[in-house]
N, C-alpha and C positions, 0 to 999 in steps of 0.2 A: 202540316208541312213545316219542315225545319227551315229557318232562315239561313241564307248564305252569309257566313261571317266574313267580314273584311279582314285582310291581314293587319296585324297589329302595326301601328305606326312606330317608327323608332322615336325614342324620346330625345328631345333637344337638350343635351346636357354636356357640360364641359368636364373632361376627365380630371380627376383629382391631381393637384400639383401642377396644373397648367393654367395659363391665364391668357385672355384676349387683351390686345393692346390698342388703345384708342389713338386717333390721329394726333391729338395734342401730346400724348406721351411719346409717340414715335418722333415727333418733331423735337421735343425736349431732349430725347435720347440722342438724336442725330446732332443736335447742338453740342451736347456734352462729348460725344464721340469725336467730333471735329476738333475740340480743344485738346483732348487726349492725344489724338493723332498728331497734332502740331507739336506737342511737347516731345512725343516719342521720336518724331522725325528730326527734331532739333538735336537729339542725342545721336543721330546717325543710324537709327534702326530703319530697316526697309520692310515694306509690306509683303506678306505671303498669305496665300489661302490654300487650305487643304480640305479634302472632302469630309462631309459629315459622317461618312461610314468608313470604317476600317476593318480589316481582317481581325477577328477576335484575338488570334495568337500574337498580333502586334502589340496588343495591350498586355498580354501575358500575365505575370504575377503582379504587375503594377496596376491592379484594380483597386477600387476603394476598399476600405476596411470591411472585413467580411461579417458584418452584423446581420446580413440577410443571405439566404442560401443562393439567391441569383447573383450575388457578388456585385450588385449595384449597377449593372449595365443592361441596356435593352439589346437583345441579340436575336438573330434569326439565321436560318440556313438559306443559301442561294441554290440555284438549280444544280450546281456541281457538288452540293453537299458541304460546301465550305461555310464555316460559321463567320458571320459578319456582325458587327456591333456599331451602334451609334456612339460617337466619340464621347468619352466621359469628361475629357478636358482637352485643351489645345496642345498640351505638352507631349503626350504620347504620339500623336500624329506628326509633330515636329521631329521627334526622334526617328520615326520611320522615314521621313523625308530626308533628313540629314544622312541616315544610313544608306539610302539609295543614291544620293547625289554628292557624297562627301568629297570625292576627288575633284569635282569641278567647282566646289563652293569656296569663296574666300574664307580664310581662317584668321581670326575668329569670324563666325557667321552671325550676323545680328539681324533679327527679324521681329516684326510685330504682326499680330493677327487679331482680328475681332470676329466673333461668330457665336452661334448657339451651341450649347453642350447639353447632354441629357444624362440624368442619374436616376436609376430605377431604385429609389429609396423612399422611405415613408415620408410623405409630404407633411408640412406643418406650417405654422405662422412664419412667413418670410423664407420658407424652405420649399423651393419649387423643383419639379422634375425636369424642366427645361428653363435654362437661363442663359444669358449672354456673358461671355468673358472677353476681356481685352488684355492680351499678353504681350510682353516684350522679353526676348531671350537672347543671351549671348552664348554661342556654342563654340568650343575650341579654346577657351581662355581659362587657364588653371589658377591665375592670380586672384586673390580675394579682392583686388581692386575692381573686378567686374561685379562682385557682390555689393561692394560699397557704392558703386555707381548706380545700381538699381535702387538702393535705399534713397539716394539723392533724387533719382528720377521719380520715385513715388512722392517725395516731398514737393518737388517742383510741379508735378501734375495736380496735386490737391490744391496748391496755391493758385495755379492757373484757373482752377474751377471755382475760385472764390473763397476757399477755406483759409483764413489767416493763420499765421503762426500763433501757437498757443491753443488752437482749437483742434489740433490733430497731433498725433505722435506716430513715428515709425519705430517699431521695436525690432530688435535683432538679437538672435541667439545662435547657437551652433549645435547641430545634432550630434556632433562628436562628443560634446560635453555630456549629452544625454546618454550616449553609448557608454561613456565612462561611468555614469551613475548606475546603469544596468550592470556593468562589469563589477563595480565596487559592491553592489548589492547581491552579486552572485545569481542574477536572473539570466539564465541561459536559454530557457525555452523560448522559441520564436513567437509562439502564441502568447506567452506571458509578456514578452517584451512589447509586442504591439498593443496589448491591453493596457500596459503601464503608460505607454506613450499617448494613447487615446485619453487616458485618465488625466494626465498632466495637461494635455491640450485643453481640457474642459475646466481647468482650475479657475480661470477668470469668471466663468459662467456659473459653475456649481459651488465654488468655494471649497474649503478644506474638508467639510463633511461629505460633500458629493464625491470628492476624490478618494476619501477614505473608504467609502462604500465600493467604488470601482476598483480599488486596489485589493479589496477583500472579496466577499462572496458575490457582490453585484449590487445593482441599484434599479429601483422601479421609479419611472418618471411620473409626471402628473397624469398622463393618459393611461397609466397602468402597464405600459410596456416595460419589460425587464431586460436590462443589459447585464450579461454575465461579467463578473469581475475577474481580476488577474489572479485572485486567490494566493496572495503573497503571504509569507510568514511575517511575524511581527517585526523581526530584525530587518527584513527586506523592505517592508513598508516604511520603517523608521528612516532608512537611508534615503528613500524618496522624499519624505517630509523634510529632511535636512536640506535637500536640494531645493525644494519649493521655497523654503525660508530664505534661500540665497537670492530669490527674485524679489523679495520685499524691501527693496531699497529705492523707491521711486525718486527720492530727492538726492540720492548718492551720485557722485560723479562716476564717469566711466572707469576711472582709475580705482575708485572704491569698489565698484562692482567686480572688476577683474581680480583685485586683490582678495576679495571675499571668496570668489570662486577658486582661486589658487590655494587659499588656505583650507577650503572645504574639501577640495578634490586634488590634493597634492600628489597622490599616487595614481598611476595609470597613464600610459603614454597616449592612449586614444583621447582621454579627457584633456590632458595637457596640450595636445595638438589643437583641439578645439578652442581652448582658452587663448593660445597664441594667435590663432586666426582671428578670434574676436578682438584681441588687442590691436592687431594690424588694421582691421576694419575701423575700429574706434579712432585710431590715429588718422586714417584717411578721411573719415567723416569730419573730424576736427579741422584738418587742413583745408577741407573744402568749405568750411564755414557752416556746417549743418549740425553741429553738436547740440544746438538748442532744439532740434527737431527729431533727431535720431538718437535713441538711447538703448542700452543693453537691457534686456528683460529675460530672465532665466525661465519664465513660464511659457515662452513661445516655443511651440513644438512643431506645428503643422501636421495634419493627419496622415498625409500620404507616405507610404513606405519608402518611396524612391529617393527621398531627400538624404543627402550624404554629408552635408557640411553646414554652412551658414543658412539660417532660415530667418525670415522677416515677415512682418505684417504691419499694416497701418490701420489705425482706427480714429474715428472722430471723437473728440472729447466734449464738444458742446452738448448740452442736454437735448435729447430728441424725444418727441412725443408722437404717439400714433394718432390716427384720425379721431379717436375718442378723447384725446388729450391725456392719455395715460403715458407715463415715462417708460421708455423701452431701452434695452441695450442692443444697439445695432450690430455690434461685433466688428470684425475686420472688414474693410472695404478694399484693401490691397493686400496680397499675400504672395509668398514665393520662397525660393531657396535654391540651393545647389543640388544638382542631381547628376553626379559624375558617372553613374553606372547605367543610365537609361539607354544611351546610344550603344554603349559597349555590349549590351545584351543582344543587340541585333547584328553587330559587326565583329565582335570579339576583340576590338581594339579600344583602348582607353580614350574616351572623348569627353573632356570636362565640359560642363554646361551649367548655366544658372539662369533663372528667369523670375519674373513677377507676373501676377495675374490680377486684374481688376474685376471685381464682381459688379458688372454694369448696373443691373437692376437695384442691387442693394445701395450702391453709391448714389444712383439717381434718386432713390427714395430719401436717403439722408440729405442730399442737397436740396430737395424740394421741401422737406420738413424744416430745414434751416433757412428757407427763403432764398437760397442761392441760385436756384434754377426752377423756374415755373413752367408748367405745361404751356407750350406755345399758344398764343392767342391769335395766330395767323387768321386773317379774314378769309371767309369763303370767297368763291368766285362771284363776279357780277352775273346775274341771271337775266337772260332775255326771255320775257314772258311770251306765251303764245295765245293770242286772243282770237285769231282767225286760223283755223286748221288748214285752210286752203292756201295760206301764205307762208308755209314752213320755209320755203326757199328764201323769202325776204328776211325772215328772222335769222336764218342761218348766215346770211350775208352780214348782218349786224354783228353776230358772234365772231365771225372771221375778221372783221375790221378791228374789233377789240383785241383779239389774240395777236393779230399782225402788229399791233401797237405795243405788245408786251404785257397786256392786261389779262389776268385770269378771267375767263368767261365761259359760260355754258348756256346751252339752249334747254329750256324746260321740255323734257321728253315724256312727262307723265300724262295722265288723262284728266286731271282736275281742271276746274274752272279758275276764274281769277282769284277768288278767295283762297282756294287750295294752293294755288301757285305762290301767292304772297306768303302763306304759312310755310311753304317749302323753303322759300328764300330766307325767311327768318331762321328756320332750323339749320340751314346751311351756313349761317353767319355771314350772309352776303352784305356787302357795304351798300349796294344799291341795286335796283332793278330797272330794266328798260321795258317800256310799255308802248305799244303802237296798235291801236285799234283802227277801225275804219275812218273815224273822224280825223285822227292824227295823220293817217296815211293820205287823206284827201288834201291836207294842208302841207304835206311834205315835212312833217314834224314828228317828234317822239317825246313821250313823257319819261323823265328820269327821276326816280324817287330815291332819295337818300334815306335808307332804312336806319342808319345809325343816328342821324340827327332826328329823324322822326320818332324814334324810341325815346330819345332824350327829352324831346319836347312833350311827348305824351306823359312822361313821368313828372312834368313840371306841376307845381302847386298853383301857379298863376294861370288861370284859364285864358284870360285876355291876352297875356303874353304868348301863350301857346297858339291862339288863333292868329295873332299877328305874324308870328314867326313860321307858322306851318307852311306858308308859301315857299320858304327857303328849302324846305325838305322835298318839294316836288316842283320840277321846272319843265316847261314846254319849250323845247329848243329845236332848231332846224336839224334835219337828218345829218347834214354835213358837220354838225358840231357834236356828234355822238362821242367821239373819242376825247375831244377837248373837255367836255362837261364831265365825263366819267373820271378823267384824270384829276380834275379839280376836286371832285368829291373824295377820291382816294388820298390826295394830298392833304385834305382837310382832316382826315382821320388817321394819318400816317403814324402818329405816336401811339 
């Protein structure tokens, strides 16, 4: 007789490119987001929230670079046969919101938003399919003063998070200059143009050899994946190399950088327009007192196709090591630029816009590795133990007394005995537990055990001192002094 086979159990596994987030990291993230929010609001930006799902045609051609056939977004059809997509960033949903509400919005419209975004791309170290962004955008301002302001905002935000001057830099460039480079090199194919921009954008990470491969036939990375190159001619590639050389002036002043760009790309109105805008931004940055933190860098490209003018990114300069102590390059933690055509695509009207985006997870990682922001060590709740199952109501009353006094508290709801309950309280990080068995109840008293002090004393090398002080870690007090005693323990360990 054949045995009846049980259905296969699903395997408990996390999808690639996604991560679970612990309570400590959530609290650390919230602390960081609170700081960013305060800086953004000090600049006059107002909050806005848009849905995680948009109609796919609202994203349109402004999808990520097409290295994969699915174009980088998670999409599905609804019951009406309409294609919907999880948002790839917070900018395209903003463009849709502005297009729908433009007549009633103040101009310029200034908003900030924080939320998760999804990218259906190959995951890798530090590269997730779901991550959080924190954006600030100004829509309806054509002046490059709006772009300069965002560079200043990025600097102020990093300093508010504890990154001192000299340990970060905000780099700014202009996509019009890059368009001038493409024009000068005679690169007219849209596909080749995007490939060249992607190659330049990877210059900092891959170096000249990597860019050379991407401008040619292509490049195979460490995993064996092959990225098709732009297949430029030698003359075309040489024009790009000349441009990259223009970015190698880290110690040069803004005037030197601009003069070099003007000398290298004297012809071409598009490129000259970009240089003029870069010069104006440089003047505004200097006037605002940010010249020591914001500098011109010709290698800044930004990968998205929709950028039309100034582009900028900020990165941390202090050495950063991973969990194994190996030095790593974190990359940009803030990025953005001008996208004057994104709203126009939906309305037919020219609507200038510019914005920045903070990669929350990447910045949090950098701050933690630099010791600027640690996972919150928030204590767990006070745990009221259950020694007599018939007296649940009495224990619940104690919990309510603590909560009414503004103290985090919970009633143990498991099935374990005293030992298991104490172990539970330890794992919860509880500062103390409340114990009342039959003997304590008969006396109208309760035992309150200070778990923090108890653990400290247990680790002491002096056994006699431990025995003498152990009584401090556990006290028998009248029921009426429950709140008072717990408060004293919490105050003892407040730091």
